[in-house]
N, C-alpha and C positions, 0 to 999 in steps of 0.2 A: 152504593154511592155514599161517601163520607159526608159528615155534617158540613165540613168546609166546602166540599164540592157543591152541595145544595145551596149554601150561601152564595157562592160564586154565580150560580145560575140565577138566583133571585136578584142579585146585584145587576148582572148584565141585562136581565129582562126589564127591571123596573126602575133602576137608579142610574145606570150609566149614561143615559141621554139627558140628565138634568143639568149637566155642565157645572157651573159654580153655585147653582141655586141650592138652598137647603132642602133636602129631601124629607118627605113625610112618609112614615111607614115604620115597619119593624126594623130594629137595629140588628147588627150582626149577632150580638149576644142573644137577642130574643129568638132569632131564627135557629141558631145552633142549639139553644136550650130546648126549643120545641121539638127539634129533630131527635135529640137524645131522649126526651120524654116519650115520644111516640114509639121509638125503638124499644124502650124498656117495657112499654105497655104491650106491644105485640110479640116481642121475643120472650118476655117473662124471664124464666130461669134458664132459657136456652143459652148455653155458654158461647155458642157461635155468635149470638147477638151481643152478649156482654162484652166481648173483647174489643168491639169497635165503638164503645161509649166510655166516658170517664168512669173510674180513674185508670182502667187498664189501657185505654187508647192513648193516653197522654204521657209525655215526658214529665216526670215529677218536678214540681216547682217551676214549671214553665207553661206557656200557652202553645207549645209545639206538639203536634200530633205524631206519635210513634206509629199508630195504625195508619196504613196507606190505602189498602183496598180489600174488599171482600166480594168475590165473584162466585155466583152460583149459576150453574148451567145444567140442563137436563143430561142425564146419562142414558145413552141408547141401550145399554145392557141392563140397567136397573131403573125402573120407573119410581121405585120407592126412595132410593138414595141418589141425590143429585151429585154432580161433580162440584167440588168446593175448593176455592183458592183463597187463602187469607195471607196478606202480605204486610210486613212491618219493616220500617227503616227509620233511623234517626235522620232528621232533615239535614243536620250538619255533615253527616257522612254522605248523604245523597249528592252533595255538591261535587264530589269526586267523580261521579258517573258522567257529569257534563264536561269534564276536562277534555281538551283537544287530544285526539288520538290516544285515549286511555286504553290500558290493557285490563281486560276483565277475566275472571275465572268463574265458571259456572259448574256447580256439581250438587249432588244430592247427598243427604245423610239420613240415617234411619233410626239409630238408637235413641235419639232424643225426641222422637216424634210422639205426640199424644195419641192415645187410642182413637181410632176413627179416621186417621190419616195414614197415607202410605209413606210419604217422605217429606223432608224439608229441603227445598231447593235454596241454596245459599249463593248469592252473587257477591264476589269479592272484587275489589278494584285496587289498582296500584296508585297510591298517592305519591307521585314522583317528587313533589315539592318537599315532602317530609320523609321520603324513603321508607314508606310504610305500605304494607298490604292490609287493607281494611275490609272487614265483612260489612257490607252495606245492607243488602236485602235478605230477609228470611221469609220464605213463602211455604206455608203448609199446603200440601196437595193430597187429594184423595185418590189420584191416579198417577201413573208413571208412563204416559204415552206421548207421542209427538204432539197431539192436539193440546195436551196439558202444558207441555213446555212452551208451545207457541203462545198460549194464553198468559203464562207466567211472564214471558219476556214482553209481551204486548202491554200488560198492565204496568210493568216497571217502566217501559218507555213512556207511557202516558203519565206516570207519576213524575217524570222529569220534564213535563211539557214538551215531549218529543225532541228533547235536546240531548240525545246520546249518539255519539259518532265514534265508537271504539275503533282502534286500528287493529288490535288483536284480541281474540277471545280464546282462552285456553279452557278446554273441557275434557273430561274423561270420555273414553269412547263409549258412546251409546248412540246408535244411529238416529233414533228419534230426536234426541237432544241436538245432535250436530245438524240435522236437517232444519230444525226450528231456528237454531242460531244463524244458519246461512240464509234462511228466509227473512228473518227480522233484520239482519245486519249484512246485506249483500256486499257491502264494500269493505267489510272487515276480513282479516285473515283468520281462519279458524285453525287453531293449532291443537291437534289431538294428542292422545297419549302415546305410549310405546307402539301401539298398533300402527298409527299413522306414520310415526317415525320410521319403523321398519318397512312399511309399505312403500314410502317414498324412496328409501335406499334401494330396495329390491328393484324398483322400476329403473333407477339409474344404472344399476349393475346390468340389467337387460339391455339398456340403451348403449352401454359400452361394450356389449357382447362378451361379458364375462361368462365363462362356461357354467352350466347349471350346477355341476358338482361343487364348484367353488362358491356359488351363490348359496347353496344349501348349507355349506359349512359356515359361511359368514352369518347366515340367518339363524343358526342354531343357538340354543341357550348358552349364555356365558361367553359370547363373542361380541358382536356389535352392541348388544343390549347392555354390556358392561359400561359403555360410555355414559349411560344415563345415571349411574351411581358413583361416578368419579367426581371429585372436587372440580369445579368448573375451570379453575386456573391450570389444572393438570391435563385436561382433555386434549388440548391442541397439540401437545408434543408427547408427553409421557403416555397418556391414555391411548392415543392413536398408535404410537409405536408398539405398545403392548398388544393391542388388538391385531395389528398387522402380523406380529410374530405368532400370535395364537392361530390366525388363519393359515399362515405358512406351515406351522407345525402340524395342525390337524390335517391339512391337505397332504403333507408328507406321510403321516401315519396311515392315511387311507389310500395312498398311492396315486393321488391326483396331481396333475401338473399345476404349478402356481403361475398365473399370468401376470408377471411383474409389471409390464408396461401398462396394462389395463387397470391394475390396482393403483398405480401411480395416478392415473387420470381420475380414478374414483376418489382418492383422498384429497386431491386438489379441489374437486367439486365439493367434497364434504366440508372442508374448511371454509370455502367461499360461501356456502349456502347455509350451513347449520350452526357454525360456531356462535353467531350472534343470537340465533334462535334459542340456543341452550340457556342463555341468560334469562330469557323471558319464560320459557317453558319450565325449566327446572326451578327457578325462583318461585313461580306461582304454585307449582306442585308442593314444594317444601313449605311454603306459607300455608297452603291448605291443610297439609298434614299436621302442622303445628296447631292450627286453629281447630281442626277436627278433634284433636286430643283435648284441647281446651274446652271445646263444646261438650264432649262426652264426659269430661271430669266435672262439669257444672251441673249435670243432670243425673238423676237416677233413670233407669230404663223406663221409657214411656211415661213421662210425668203427666199430670193433668194439665189442661189448657191454660188456666191462670198462672200456674207455676212456670210453664213454658214461656209465656209472654213476659213475665217479670224477669226471668233469667236472661232472655235475649236482650231485653231492655237494659239490664245492668251491664251486660257485655258491651252493648253499643255505647253506653255512657263511658265505659272504660276506654274505648277506642277514641272517643271524642276528646277525653282528657289527654290521651297520648298525643293527639294532634295539637292540642293547645300547648302542652308542655314542650313539644318539639319546636313549635313556632316561637315561643318566648325564651327558648334556650334552657329550660329546666330539664330537658331530656335530649340526649344525643341522638342525632340521626343514625338510624340503625345501619350497621354494615350488612349490605345485602349479599355478601358472599355466602355461598352455600355452607351448611354445617358439614362437619367432617363425617365421611362415611368410611366404614371399615370394609376394605376389600377382602375377598377370600384369602386365606393364609398363603396359598400357593402363588398369589399374584404379587410380583415385585415390579413396580413401574420403573422403566429405565430412565436414566438421567438425560439431560439435554445432549450431552456428548455422545450418548449411545443411541440417540433417536435416529431412525432411518432417514436418509436424505430424500426419500421419494416425495415426501410432502412438500418440501421447500423448493423443488425443482422448478425454476422459472421457465425452463424450456417446455416442460410438460404443461405448466399453467397457461402459457400462451397458446399451446395446442388446444387445450380444453376450451379456453375462452373463444377461440375462433370457431370451433366446431359446435359449441353449445352456449351461445351468448346469453340465453335466458335460463340459467340453471334453476332459478327459483320456481319455474313452472312445474318441476317434478313434484314439489310438495302439493301444489294446486291440483295436479293431475291425480295424486293419490287420494284426494277427497272427491274429485268430480269425474275422473276418467272411467274407462270401461271396467277396470279392475278395482274400483273403489270399494270401501268396506261393505257396501250394500250387497255386492254380488261377487265377492272374491274372498279368498283366504290368504293368510300369510303364515309362514312357519314360525313357531314359537322359538 
Protein backbone atom coordinates (compact mmCIF):
# COMPACT_ATOMS: atom_id res chain seq x y z
CA UNK A 1 0.00 0.00 0.00
CA UNK A 2 1.37 3.42 -0.95
CA UNK A 3 1.82 6.29 1.51
CA UNK A 4 -1.03 8.19 -0.13
CA UNK A 5 -3.35 5.20 0.25
CA UNK A 6 -2.47 4.96 3.94
CA UNK A 7 -3.25 8.65 4.38
CA UNK A 8 -6.62 8.19 2.67
CA UNK A 9 -7.50 5.42 5.12
CA UNK A 10 -6.41 7.56 8.08
CA UNK A 11 -8.48 10.47 6.79
CA UNK A 12 -11.62 8.38 6.21
CA UNK A 13 -11.32 6.68 9.61
CA UNK A 14 -10.54 9.67 11.83
CA UNK A 15 -11.23 12.95 10.03
CA UNK A 16 -14.02 12.58 7.45
CA UNK A 17 -16.81 12.77 10.06
CA UNK A 18 -15.66 16.09 11.54
CA UNK A 19 -17.55 18.19 9.02
CA UNK A 20 -16.38 21.81 9.07
CA UNK A 21 -14.72 21.51 12.47
CA UNK A 22 -10.97 21.90 12.74
CA UNK A 23 -9.46 18.44 13.17
CA UNK A 24 -6.84 17.59 15.73
CA UNK A 25 -4.22 15.00 14.91
CA UNK A 26 -1.49 14.24 12.43
CA UNK A 27 -1.41 16.17 9.18
CA UNK A 28 -1.15 14.53 5.77
CA UNK A 29 2.54 15.46 5.56
CA UNK A 30 3.22 13.89 8.96
CA UNK A 31 1.46 10.63 8.08
CA UNK A 32 3.21 10.33 4.72
CA UNK A 33 6.58 11.16 6.27
CA UNK A 34 6.14 8.49 8.95
CA UNK A 35 5.18 5.88 6.37
CA UNK A 36 8.31 6.62 4.35
CA UNK A 37 10.45 6.53 7.49
CA UNK A 38 9.08 3.13 8.57
CA UNK A 39 9.55 1.70 5.08
CA UNK A 40 13.16 2.80 4.98
CA UNK A 41 13.72 1.28 8.42
CA UNK A 42 12.31 -2.13 7.55
CA UNK A 43 13.32 -2.38 3.90
CA UNK A 44 16.80 -0.99 4.46
CA UNK A 45 18.84 -1.42 1.30
CA UNK A 46 16.25 -3.66 -0.39
CA UNK A 47 15.68 -2.02 -3.78
CA UNK A 48 12.11 -3.34 -3.89
CA UNK A 49 11.35 -1.09 -0.94
CA UNK A 50 13.37 1.88 -2.15
CA UNK A 51 11.37 2.30 -5.38
CA UNK A 52 8.14 3.17 -3.58
CA UNK A 53 9.60 5.94 -1.41
CA UNK A 54 11.00 9.33 -2.49
CA UNK A 55 12.84 10.30 -4.53
CA UNK A 56 12.30 7.37 -6.93
CA UNK A 57 8.57 7.19 -6.23
CA UNK A 58 7.83 10.81 -7.17
CA UNK A 59 7.63 12.91 -10.33
CA UNK A 60 10.57 15.35 -9.98
CA UNK A 61 9.67 18.87 -8.82
CA UNK A 62 6.06 17.90 -8.07
CA UNK A 63 4.01 16.25 -5.36
CA UNK A 64 2.76 13.66 -7.85
CA UNK A 65 3.49 10.00 -7.22
CA UNK A 66 4.91 8.05 -10.15
CA UNK A 67 4.84 4.85 -8.09
CA UNK A 68 1.33 3.34 -8.05
CA UNK A 69 1.40 -0.10 -6.44
CA UNK A 70 3.61 -2.88 -5.09
CA UNK A 71 1.87 -6.23 -4.63
CA UNK A 72 3.57 -9.26 -3.09
CA UNK A 73 1.76 -12.61 -3.00
CA UNK A 74 2.89 -16.16 -2.16
CA UNK A 75 4.22 -18.30 -4.98
CA UNK A 76 2.84 -21.83 -4.77
CA UNK A 77 5.86 -23.19 -6.62
CA UNK A 78 8.51 -21.40 -4.58
CA UNK A 79 8.14 -20.61 -0.88
CA UNK A 80 11.36 -18.58 -0.87
CA UNK A 81 10.54 -16.21 -3.75
CA UNK A 82 7.11 -14.56 -3.70
CA UNK A 83 5.26 -13.22 -6.72
CA UNK A 84 5.92 -9.52 -7.07
CA UNK A 85 4.23 -6.79 -9.10
CA UNK A 86 5.45 -3.20 -9.10
CA UNK A 87 3.53 -0.64 -11.12
CA UNK A 88 4.32 2.92 -12.20
CA UNK A 89 2.33 5.51 -14.12
CA UNK A 90 2.31 9.28 -14.52
CA UNK A 91 -0.98 10.64 -13.06
CA UNK A 92 -1.46 12.94 -16.06
CA UNK A 93 -1.34 9.96 -18.42
CA UNK A 94 -3.62 7.87 -16.20
CA UNK A 95 -6.50 10.23 -17.01
CA UNK A 96 -6.60 8.75 -20.52
CA UNK A 97 -7.53 5.33 -19.09
CA UNK A 98 -10.80 6.76 -17.75
CA UNK A 99 -11.90 8.20 -21.09
CA UNK A 100 -15.21 6.86 -22.35
CA UNK A 101 -14.82 3.80 -24.62
CA UNK A 102 -11.05 4.11 -24.71
CA UNK A 103 -8.96 1.68 -26.75
CA UNK A 104 -6.16 -0.06 -24.84
CA UNK A 105 -3.14 -2.08 -25.88
CA UNK A 106 -1.64 -4.57 -23.43
CA UNK A 107 1.60 -6.44 -24.04
CA UNK A 108 4.82 -7.48 -22.38
CA UNK A 109 8.43 -6.62 -23.12
CA UNK A 110 11.51 -8.43 -21.87
CA UNK A 111 14.79 -6.81 -22.89
CA UNK A 112 14.49 -3.81 -20.55
CA UNK A 113 13.51 -5.87 -17.50
CA UNK A 114 15.82 -5.72 -14.43
CA UNK A 115 17.24 -8.97 -13.10
CA UNK A 116 14.81 -10.80 -10.84
CA UNK A 117 11.77 -10.01 -13.01
CA UNK A 118 10.36 -11.94 -15.95
CA UNK A 119 8.71 -9.17 -17.95
CA UNK A 120 7.37 -5.64 -17.99
CA UNK A 121 3.69 -5.37 -18.89
CA UNK A 122 2.97 -2.09 -20.66
CA UNK A 123 -0.55 -0.67 -21.00
CA UNK A 124 -0.94 1.87 -23.78
CA UNK A 125 -4.05 3.95 -24.44
CA UNK A 126 -5.36 5.92 -27.38
CA UNK A 127 -5.63 9.61 -26.49
CA UNK A 128 -8.25 10.45 -29.09
CA UNK A 129 -8.40 14.14 -28.24
CA UNK A 130 -4.75 14.56 -29.20
CA UNK A 131 -4.36 11.73 -31.74
CA UNK A 132 -1.70 10.08 -29.59
CA UNK A 133 -1.00 6.56 -28.43
CA UNK A 134 0.48 6.96 -24.96
CA UNK A 135 2.19 4.37 -22.71
CA UNK A 136 0.47 4.76 -19.35
CA UNK A 137 1.40 1.88 -17.03
CA UNK A 138 4.63 -0.06 -16.63
CA UNK A 139 4.32 -3.14 -14.41
CA UNK A 140 7.29 -5.33 -13.55
CA UNK A 141 6.29 -8.96 -12.96
CA UNK A 142 8.13 -11.98 -11.63
CA UNK A 143 5.76 -14.35 -13.46
CA UNK A 144 4.05 -14.62 -16.85
CA UNK A 145 0.83 -16.51 -16.17
CA UNK A 146 -2.90 -15.88 -16.17
CA UNK A 147 -3.06 -15.12 -12.45
CA UNK A 148 -0.29 -12.54 -12.83
CA UNK A 149 -2.06 -10.79 -15.71
CA UNK A 150 -5.30 -10.76 -13.73
CA UNK A 151 -3.55 -9.11 -10.77
CA UNK A 152 -1.84 -6.57 -13.04
CA UNK A 153 -5.14 -5.48 -14.55
CA UNK A 154 -6.86 -5.53 -11.16
CA UNK A 155 -4.24 -3.23 -9.65
CA UNK A 156 -4.47 -0.85 -12.60
CA UNK A 157 -8.26 -0.72 -12.33
CA UNK A 158 -7.99 0.06 -8.62
CA UNK A 159 -5.45 2.80 -9.38
CA UNK A 160 -8.10 4.55 -11.49
CA UNK A 161 -10.73 4.26 -8.73
CA UNK A 162 -12.46 1.52 -10.74
CA UNK A 163 -13.13 4.01 -13.52
CA UNK A 164 -12.03 2.06 -16.59
CA UNK A 165 -14.56 1.17 -19.27
CA UNK A 166 -12.61 0.39 -22.45
CA UNK A 167 -14.45 -0.41 -25.66
CA UNK A 168 -11.59 -2.35 -27.25
CA UNK A 169 -8.47 -3.98 -25.93
CA UNK A 170 -5.77 -5.00 -28.37
CA UNK A 171 -3.30 -7.62 -27.22
CA UNK A 172 -0.86 -10.04 -28.71
CA UNK A 173 -1.99 -13.65 -28.62
CA UNK A 174 -1.30 -15.24 -25.27
CA UNK A 175 -4.16 -17.26 -23.89
CA UNK A 176 -3.49 -16.30 -20.25
CA UNK A 177 -3.47 -12.61 -21.11
CA UNK A 178 -6.60 -12.82 -23.24
CA UNK A 179 -8.53 -14.71 -20.55
CA UNK A 180 -7.49 -12.15 -17.93
CA UNK A 181 -8.52 -9.25 -20.15
CA UNK A 182 -11.90 -10.87 -20.82
CA UNK A 183 -12.42 -11.51 -17.09
CA UNK A 184 -11.55 -7.95 -16.02
CA UNK A 185 -13.32 -6.19 -18.90
CA UNK A 186 -16.27 -8.41 -19.90
CA UNK A 187 -17.95 -5.63 -21.89
CA UNK A 188 -14.88 -4.78 -23.97
CA UNK A 189 -14.10 -6.29 -27.33
CA UNK A 190 -10.80 -8.16 -27.21
CA UNK A 191 -8.97 -7.79 -30.49
CA UNK A 192 -6.20 -10.30 -30.88
CA UNK A 193 -3.27 -10.54 -33.21
CA UNK A 194 -2.95 -12.28 -36.57
CA UNK A 195 -4.04 -15.56 -34.98
CA UNK A 196 -7.48 -14.21 -34.06
CA UNK A 197 -7.79 -12.43 -37.39
CA UNK A 198 -7.20 -15.64 -39.35
CA UNK A 199 -9.32 -17.70 -36.95
CA UNK A 200 -12.35 -15.46 -37.51
CA UNK A 201 -11.88 -15.50 -41.28
CA UNK A 202 -11.60 -19.30 -41.36
CA UNK A 203 -14.86 -19.62 -39.42
CA UNK A 204 -16.60 -17.36 -41.93
CA UNK A 205 -15.27 -19.38 -44.86
CA UNK A 206 -16.67 -22.53 -43.24
CA UNK A 207 -20.02 -20.80 -42.69
CA UNK A 208 -20.15 -19.86 -46.37
CA UNK A 209 -19.32 -23.48 -47.31
CA UNK A 210 -16.12 -22.57 -49.14
CA UNK A 211 -14.36 -25.90 -49.92
CA UNK A 212 -11.54 -26.98 -47.60
CA UNK A 213 -8.94 -26.88 -50.38
CA UNK A 214 -9.68 -23.23 -51.09
CA UNK A 215 -9.70 -22.42 -47.37
CA UNK A 216 -6.22 -23.94 -46.99
CA UNK A 217 -4.97 -21.83 -49.90
CA UNK A 218 -6.39 -18.63 -48.41
CA UNK A 219 -4.99 -19.40 -44.96
CA UNK A 220 -1.50 -20.12 -46.29
CA UNK A 221 1.39 -17.74 -45.74
CA UNK A 222 1.50 -14.76 -48.05
CA UNK A 223 -2.21 -14.70 -48.89
CA UNK A 224 -4.81 -13.30 -46.46
CA UNK A 225 -2.15 -12.34 -43.94
CA UNK A 226 -0.70 -9.91 -46.50
CA UNK A 227 -3.61 -7.60 -45.70
CA UNK A 228 -2.09 -6.92 -42.28
CA UNK A 229 1.03 -5.31 -43.79
CA UNK A 230 -0.58 -3.21 -46.51
CA UNK A 231 -1.17 0.50 -45.98
CA UNK A 232 -4.63 0.91 -44.51
CA UNK A 233 -6.02 3.08 -47.30
CA UNK A 234 -5.05 0.44 -49.90
CA UNK A 235 -6.57 -2.59 -48.17
CA UNK A 236 -10.19 -2.01 -49.22
CA UNK A 237 -9.64 -2.06 -52.98
CA UNK A 238 -6.11 -2.78 -54.18
CA UNK A 239 -5.16 -5.05 -51.29
CA UNK A 240 -8.28 -7.19 -51.50
CA UNK A 241 -8.02 -7.37 -55.29
CA UNK A 242 -4.42 -8.62 -55.00
CA UNK A 243 -5.35 -11.28 -52.43
CA UNK A 244 -8.30 -12.45 -54.55
CA UNK A 245 -6.06 -12.87 -57.56
CA UNK A 246 -3.49 -14.70 -55.43
CA UNK A 247 -6.14 -17.15 -54.20
CA UNK A 248 -7.38 -17.70 -57.76
CA UNK A 249 -3.90 -18.27 -59.16
CA UNK A 250 -2.86 -20.64 -56.36
CA UNK A 251 -6.07 -22.62 -56.77
CA UNK A 252 -5.43 -22.79 -60.51
CA UNK A 253 -1.86 -24.04 -60.05
CA UNK A 254 -3.06 -26.73 -57.64
CA UNK A 255 -5.98 -27.75 -59.84
CA UNK A 256 -8.68 -26.56 -57.42
CA UNK A 257 -12.00 -25.10 -58.52
CA UNK A 258 -12.45 -21.43 -57.48
CA UNK A 259 -15.90 -20.83 -55.92
CA UNK A 260 -16.47 -17.32 -57.25
CA UNK A 261 -19.93 -16.67 -55.79
CA UNK A 262 -18.93 -17.84 -52.30
CA UNK A 263 -15.80 -15.70 -52.35
CA UNK A 264 -17.92 -12.71 -53.38
CA UNK A 265 -19.97 -13.17 -50.22
CA UNK A 266 -16.81 -13.57 -48.17
CA UNK A 267 -15.31 -10.28 -49.38
CA UNK A 268 -18.54 -8.39 -48.71
CA UNK A 269 -18.42 -9.75 -45.15
CA UNK A 270 -14.75 -8.82 -44.87
CA UNK A 271 -15.33 -5.19 -45.82
CA UNK A 272 -18.35 -4.82 -43.55
CA UNK A 273 -16.73 -6.47 -40.54
CA UNK A 274 -13.00 -5.90 -40.67
CA UNK A 275 -12.19 -2.64 -42.45
CA UNK A 276 -13.03 -0.47 -39.41
CA UNK A 277 -11.21 -2.90 -37.12
CA UNK A 278 -8.00 -2.51 -39.17
CA UNK A 279 -7.86 1.11 -38.11
CA UNK A 280 -7.83 0.10 -34.45
CA UNK A 281 -5.71 -3.05 -34.56
CA UNK A 282 -3.05 -1.97 -37.02
CA UNK A 283 -2.72 1.49 -35.51
CA UNK A 284 -2.18 0.12 -32.02
CA UNK A 285 0.28 -2.54 -33.17
CA UNK A 286 2.28 0.02 -35.11
CA UNK A 287 2.28 2.36 -32.11
CA UNK A 288 3.46 -0.49 -29.90
CA UNK A 289 6.27 -1.43 -32.28
CA UNK A 290 7.47 2.15 -32.41
CA UNK A 291 7.30 2.48 -28.64
CA UNK A 292 9.00 -0.89 -28.09
CA UNK A 293 11.90 0.31 -30.23
CA UNK A 294 11.99 3.54 -28.22
CA UNK A 295 11.96 1.58 -24.97
CA UNK A 296 14.74 -0.79 -26.00
CA UNK A 297 16.87 2.09 -27.28
CA UNK A 298 16.61 3.80 -23.89
CA UNK A 299 17.98 0.83 -21.94
CA UNK A 300 20.93 -1.44 -21.92
CA UNK A 301 19.93 -5.08 -21.52
CA UNK A 302 18.56 -5.82 -18.03
CA UNK A 303 19.32 -2.51 -16.25
CA UNK A 304 19.31 -2.19 -12.48
CA UNK A 305 15.99 -1.28 -10.86
CA UNK A 306 16.70 2.42 -10.07
CA UNK A 307 17.87 2.98 -13.67
CA UNK A 308 14.73 1.29 -14.96
CA UNK A 309 12.47 3.51 -12.84
CA UNK A 310 14.27 6.74 -13.77
CA UNK A 311 14.14 5.85 -17.47
CA UNK A 312 10.43 5.02 -17.65
CA UNK A 313 9.75 8.15 -15.59
CA UNK A 314 11.63 10.25 -18.15
CA UNK A 315 9.72 8.58 -20.99
CA UNK A 316 6.42 9.27 -19.22
CA UNK A 317 7.38 12.92 -18.74
CA UNK A 318 8.13 13.15 -22.47
CA UNK A 319 4.64 11.90 -23.32
CA UNK A 320 3.06 14.36 -20.88
CA UNK A 321 4.95 17.15 -22.67
CA UNK A 322 3.64 15.86 -26.00
CA UNK A 323 0.11 16.04 -24.63
CA UNK A 324 0.60 19.59 -23.35
CA UNK A 325 2.27 20.81 -26.55
CA UNK A 326 -0.51 19.29 -28.66
CA UNK A 327 -3.18 20.93 -26.51
CA UNK A 328 -1.68 24.42 -26.73
CA UNK A 329 -0.82 24.11 -30.43
CA UNK A 330 2.96 23.77 -30.19
CA UNK A 331 2.78 20.28 -31.66
CA UNK A 332 0.66 19.11 -34.55
CA UNK A 333 -1.80 16.33 -33.99
CA UNK A 334 -0.12 13.27 -35.41
CA UNK A 335 -1.35 11.75 -38.63
CA UNK A 336 -2.48 8.32 -37.53
CA UNK A 337 -2.12 6.83 -40.98
CA UNK A 338 0.03 3.76 -40.90
CA UNK A 339 3.68 4.01 -41.91
CA UNK A 340 4.62 2.80 -45.35
CA UNK A 341 5.31 -0.91 -45.64
CA UNK A 342 7.35 -2.47 -48.41
CA UNK A 343 5.50 -5.33 -50.03
CA UNK A 344 7.45 -8.25 -51.54
CA UNK A 345 8.99 -7.33 -54.88
CA UNK A 346 6.63 -9.58 -56.84
CA UNK A 347 3.51 -7.88 -55.46
CA UNK A 348 1.96 -5.14 -57.60
CA UNK A 349 -1.32 -3.88 -56.18
CA UNK A 350 -3.88 -3.25 -58.93
CA UNK A 351 -5.39 0.18 -59.49
CA UNK A 352 -9.01 1.04 -58.78
CA UNK A 353 -9.93 0.46 -62.43
CA UNK A 354 -8.49 -3.06 -62.33
CA UNK A 355 -10.04 -4.05 -59.01
CA UNK A 356 -12.46 -6.97 -59.19
CA UNK A 357 -16.11 -5.99 -59.02
CA UNK A 358 -16.94 -8.83 -56.62
CA UNK A 359 -16.43 -6.65 -53.56
CA UNK A 360 -18.79 -3.87 -54.58
CA UNK A 361 -21.66 -6.02 -55.77
CA UNK A 362 -24.75 -4.60 -54.08
CA UNK A 363 -26.69 -7.70 -55.07
CA UNK A 364 -24.31 -9.96 -53.18
CA UNK A 365 -24.16 -7.53 -50.24
CA UNK A 366 -27.94 -7.69 -49.83
CA UNK A 367 -27.74 -11.47 -49.95
CA UNK A 368 -25.12 -11.61 -47.21
CA UNK A 369 -26.93 -9.10 -45.00
CA UNK A 370 -30.10 -11.15 -45.19
CA UNK A 371 -28.42 -14.48 -44.50
CA UNK A 372 -25.99 -13.27 -41.82
CA UNK A 373 -27.26 -10.08 -40.13
CA UNK A 374 -24.75 -10.24 -37.30
CA UNK A 375 -21.46 -10.81 -39.07
CA UNK A 376 -19.54 -9.28 -36.17
CA UNK A 377 -20.33 -12.40 -34.14
CA UNK A 378 -17.68 -14.30 -36.09
CA UNK A 379 -14.91 -12.43 -34.37
CA UNK A 380 -16.54 -12.99 -30.98
CA UNK A 381 -16.89 -16.69 -31.79
CA UNK A 382 -13.22 -16.90 -32.67
CA UNK A 383 -12.40 -15.90 -29.10
CA UNK A 384 -15.17 -17.76 -27.28
CA UNK A 385 -16.40 -20.56 -29.54
CA UNK A 386 -15.64 -24.26 -29.62
CA UNK A 387 -12.62 -23.78 -31.85
CA UNK A 388 -11.21 -20.84 -29.88
CA UNK A 389 -7.43 -20.48 -29.42
CA UNK A 390 -7.53 -22.51 -26.23
CA UNK A 391 -8.37 -25.73 -28.02
CA UNK A 392 -7.86 -25.35 -31.75
CA UNK A 393 -5.24 -24.55 -34.32
CA UNK A 394 -5.17 -22.47 -37.44
CA UNK A 395 -2.98 -22.73 -40.49
CA UNK A 396 -0.10 -20.30 -40.64
